[in-house]
C-alpha positions in Angstrom: 0.0 0.0 0.0 1.4 3.4 -1.0 0.5 5.6 2.0 2.0 8.6 0.3 -0.6 8.7 -2.4 -3.5 8.1 -0.1 -2.3 10.6 2.5 -1.6 13.2 -0.1 -5.1 13.0 -1.7 -6.8 12.9 1.7 -4.9 16.0 2.9 -5.5 17.9 -0.4 -9.2 17.2 -0.3 -9.3 17.9 3.4 -7.7 21.3 3.1 -10.1 22.1 0.2 -13.2 21.1 2.2 -11.8 22.9 5.2 -11.5 26.1 3.3 -15.1 25.7 2.1 -16.3 25.2 5.7 -14.5 28.2 7.0 -16.6 30.6 4.9 -19.8 28.7 4.1 -21.5 25.3 3.8 -20.2 22.6 1.5 -23.7 22.3 0.1 -23.4 25.4 -2.0 -20.5 23.8 -3.9 -22.7 21.0 -5.1 -24.3 21.5 -8.4 -25.6 18.6 -10.5 -25.5 20.3 -13.9 -21.9 21.2 -13.3 -21.1 17.6 -12.3 -22.8 16.3 -15.4 -21.0 18.7 -17.7 -17.5 18.2 -16.3 -17.4 14.5 -15.3 -19.8 13.3 -18.0 -18.3 15.4 -20.7 -14.7 14.5 -19.8 -15.5 10.7 -19.6 -17.2 10.8 -23.0 -14.3 12.7 -24.6 -11.8 10.2 -23.2 -13.7 7.4 -25.0 -13.2 9.5 -28.2 -9.5 10.1 -27.5 -8.7 6.5 -26.5 -9.9 3.0 -27.6 -12.5 1.5 -25.2 -10.0 -1.1 -24.1 -7.5 1.6 -23.1 -10.1 3.4 -21.1 -11.1 0.3 -19.2 -7.5 -0.7 -18.5 -6.5 2.8 -17.4 -9.0 2.7 -14.5 -7.4 -0.6 -13.5 -3.9 0.8 -13.8 -4.8 3.6 -11.4 -4.8 1.2 -8.5 -1.0 0.9 -9.0 -0.7 4.5 -7.7 -2.4 3.3 -4.4 -1.3 -0.3 -3.9 2.1 -0.7 -5.6 5.1 -0.5 -3.4 8.3 -1.3 -5.3 10.9 -3.5 -3.8 13.9 -1.7 -2.6 17.3 -2.2 -4.3 18.5 -3.9 -1.2 15.7 -6.5 -1.4 16.5 -7.2 -5.0 20.2 -7.5 -4.4 19.7 -9.8 -1.4 17.4 -12.1 -3.4 19.8 -12.2 -6.3 22.7 -13.0 -3.9 20.7 -15.8 -2.3 20.0 -17.2 -5.8 23.6 -16.9 -6.8 24.8 -18.8 -3.6 22.2 -21.5 -4.2 23.1 -21.9 -7.9 26.8 -22.2 -7.0 26.2 -24.8 -4.3 23.5 -26.9 -6.0 23.4 -25.9 -9.6 21.0 -23.7 -11.5 18.3 -26.4 -11.4 17.9 -25.6 -7.7 16.6 -22.2 -8.6 13.2 -23.8 -9.5 12.6 -24.2 -5.7 13.1 -20.5 -5.2 10.8 -19.7 -8.2 7.9 -21.6 -6.7 7.8 -19.3 -3.7 7.9 -16.1 -5.7 5.0 -13.9 -6.7 6.8 -12.1 -9.5 5.9 -13.4 -13.0 8.9 -11.5 -14.6 11.5 -13.0 -12.3 9.9 -16.5 -12.4 10.0 -16.3 -16.2 13.7 -15.3 -16.1 14.6 -18.1 -13.7 12.8 -20.7 -15.8 14.8 -19.6 -18.9 18.0 -19.8 -16.9 17.1 -23.3 -15.6 16.1 -24.4 -19.2 19.6 -23.4 -20.3 18.8 -20.8 -22.9 21.5 -18.7 -24.3 22.2 -15.5 -22.3 21.6 -13.3 -25.3 18.2 -14.9 -25.9 17.3 -14.5 -22.2 18.3 -10.9 -22.4 16.3 -10.2 -25.5 13.1 -11.8 -24.2 13.3 -10.1 -20.8 14.0 -6.7 -22.4 11.1 -7.1 -24.7 9.0 -7.8 -21.6 10.2 -4.6 -20.1 9.3 -2.7 -23.2 5.7 -4.1 -23.0 5.4 -3.2 -19.4 6.7 0.3 -20.0 4.4 0.9 -23.0 1.4 -0.3 -20.9 2.3 2.0 -18.0 2.9 4.9 -20.4 -0.5 4.5 -21.8 -2.1 4.7 -18.4 -0.1 7.8 -17.5 -1.0 9.4 -20.8 -4.7 8.7 -20.1 -4.6 10.6 -16.9 -2.5 13.4 -18.3 -5.2 13.8 -21.0 -7.9 13.8 -18.3 -6.0 16.6 -16.6 -6.3 18.7 -19.8 -9.8 17.8 -20.7 -11.4 18.4 -17.3 -10.5 22.1 -17.1 -11.7 22.5 -20.7 -15.1 21.2 -19.8 -15.0 23.4 -16.8 -14.6 26.3 -19.2 -17.3 25.0 -21.4 -19.7 24.9 -18.4 -18.6 28.4 -17.5 -19.6 29.6 -21.0 -22.9 27.8 -20.8 -23.6 29.4 -17.4 -22.7 32.9 -18.6 -24.9 32.5 -21.7 -27.8 31.4 -19.5 -27.2 34.3 -17.1 -27.0 36.9 -19.9 -30.3 35.6 -21.3 -32.0 36.1 -18.0 -30.7 39.4 -16.7 -34.3 40.6 -16.3 -35.0 37.8 -13.9 -32.8 38.2 -10.8 -33.9 34.8 -9.4 -32.4 33.0 -12.4 -29.0 34.7 -12.2 -27.8 32.8 -9.1 -28.3 29.2 -10.6 -26.7 30.3 -13.9 -23.7 31.8 -12.1 -23.4 28.6 -10.0 -23.1 26.5 -13.2 -20.6 29.1 -14.6 -18.3 29.0 -11.6 -18.7 25.5 -10.2 -17.9 23.8 -13.5 -14.5 25.6 -13.6 -14.0 24.6 -10.0 -14.8 21.0 -10.6 -12.5 20.9 -13.7 -9.6 22.4 -11.7 -10.1 19.9 -8.8 -10.2 16.9 -11.1 -7.1 18.0 -13.0 -4.9 19.3 -10.2 -5.8 17.1 -7.2 -6.5 13.8 -9.0 -5.6 13.4 -12.7 -2.2 15.1 -13.0 -0.8 13.7 -9.6 -2.0 10.2 -10.5 -0.3 10.5 -14.0 2.9 11.6 -12.4 2.8 8.8 -9.8 2.2 6.2 -12.5 5.2 7.6 -14.4 7.4 7.3 -11.3 6.2 3.8 -10.5 6.8 2.7 -14.1 10.4 4.0 -13.9 10.9 2.2 -10.6 9.5 -1.0 -11.9 11.7 -0.9 -15.0 14.8 -0.2 -12.9 13.9 -3.2 -10.7 13.5 -5.4 -13.7 16.8 -4.2 -15.1 18.5 -5.3 -11.8 16.8 -8.7 -12.1 18.1 -9.2 -15.7 21.6 -8.4 -14.7 21.4 -10.6 -11.7 20.2 -13.6 -13.7 22.9 -13.1 -16.3 25.5 -13.0 -13.6 24.1 -16.2 -12.1 24.1 -17.9 -15.5 27.7 -16.8 -16.1 28.7 -18.4 -12.8 30.0 -15.2 -11.3 30.5 -15.0 -7.5 27.8 -13.6 -5.3 30.1 -10.7 -4.3 30.8 -9.9 -7.9 27.0 -10.1 -8.6 26.4 -7.5 -5.9 29.1 -5.3 -7.4 27.5 -5.7 -10.9 24.1 -4.7 -9.6 25.4 -1.8 -7.5 26.9 -0.5 -10.7 23.4 -0.1 -12.1 22.3 2.1 -9.2 23.1 5.8 -8.5 25.9 6.2 -5.9 23.4 7.3 -3.2 21.3 4.2 -3.7 24.0 1.6 -3.8 23.8 -1.2 -1.2 26.9 -1.5 1.0 25.6 -4.2 3.3 24.3 -6.6 0.7 27.1 -9.1 1.2 
């Protein structure tokens, strides 16, 4: 569970609602026509901009921003070191026992290819292609929410224009000016909230998580290739540390 994402959203919405309560009731910020214009219009336009399958998968990908916690570099290095020690003592076939207890399809696939004795270049090619697929899928999800962050304020502006037109048509009726102004202002408000508190932060978090996952998988590939080459566990750690920025290198992995 990614507490940072959850806490950030709760605090952001909490501060916004708190600001509303300081000067008035939250009820006055609720307007059904504005909700329909912004949320309904944005959702419909996203179906125009993206294939239906992409829209459906994007809402599934968003859970990664809330539930995905990447493994630390130390965890990956320690696992690779354990596998290296096991392979040197008992042979690479012993890695199958480790694979059975893992909940990581990418690593399991890599281990199976090592156990099956595939050529290192073939293993590298297959796993890097897998990384490309994962990266493309995550990029699609991030692009979806980035597009949402652009569309929502646009529909907020459309709602504002609708409200202003309605208001100008009814200037002779003071009782109609208020509802028209509510649509005009609240649609802009809703669009800004969706874009800046939800859509854009989620897009950025998905981008960060994608980079972290790709970096983790790169470490896994290098670790598997080191094991296949019969390199010592200490050298394996040195090899993987070389893939990390100096500030993130693990000194106690051995």
